C-alpha positions in Angstrom: -0.1 0.2 0.2 1.5 3.8 -0.9 0.8 6.6 1.4 -0.2 9.2 -0.9 -1.5 11.8 2.1 -1.2 15.5 1.0 -0.2 16.7 4.5 -1.7 20.2 4.7 0.4 23.4 4.4 2.1 25.0 7.5 -0.6 27.9 7.5 -3.2 25.1 8.2 -4.7 26.5 11.5 -4.9 22.7 12.7 -1.0 22.6 13.3 -1.3 25.6 15.9 -4.2 23.9 17.6 -2.7 20.8 18.0 1.1 22.6 19.0 -0.5 24.9 21.3 -2.6 22.3 23.4 -5.8 23.7 22.3 -6.8 20.3 20.5 -5.3 17.4 22.7 -5.9 13.9 20.7 -4.8 10.7 22.6 -1.9 9.4 20.0 -1.6 5.9 19.4 1.8 5.9 17.9 4.8 6.4 20.9 7.3 8.0 18.8 4.4 11.1 17.9 3.7 11.3 22.1 7.3 11.4 22.8 7.5 14.1 19.7 4.7 16.0 21.1 5.9 16.2 24.6 8.7 18.3 23.3 7.3 20.3 20.7 4.4 21.8 22.8 7.2 22.4 25.4 9.0 24.3 22.8 6.1 25.9 21.3 4.6 27.4 24.6 7.9 29.4 25.1 7.9 32.8 24.2 10.9 32.5 21.9 9.6 29.9 20.1 10.3 29.6 16.4 6.8 28.2 16.0 7.2 27.9 12.1 9.9 25.9 12.4 8.0 23.4 15.1 4.9 23.2 12.5 7.3 21.9 9.8 9.0 19.6 12.3 5.6 17.9 13.1 4.6 18.2 9.3 8.0 16.3 8.3 7.6 13.9 11.1 4.2 12.8 9.7 5.5 13.0 5.9 8.2 10.2 6.5 6.6 8.3 9.5 2.9 7.7 8.0 3.1 4.4 7.5 2.8 3.8 11.6 1.5 7.3 12.4 -1.7 7.1 9.7 -4.3 6.8 12.5 -2.8 9.8 14.4 -2.8 11.8 11.2 -6.5 10.9 10.6 -7.6 11.9 14.4 -6.1 15.2 14.0 -6.7 16.3 10.0 -9.2 14.2 8.8 -12.0 14.4 11.7 -11.7 11.1 13.2 -13.0 10.5 16.7 -10.1 10.6 19.6 
């Protein structure tokens, strides 16, 4: 099976909602859970480079969709948590 999902652009407000903690899905992928701990803490800092953090999360999904597909769907395709 080929993973051909278009990852939303960095301008999509759902990235900010997830990284700011406004939306808190229950992630199944352990690697994503660990990454999100680091990214959400960094995102909350006053001096955060938020566009870079969004891009890091986008890259994670782009590169790891094969095992993070369910979490991606929860965030971007409106599936229940």
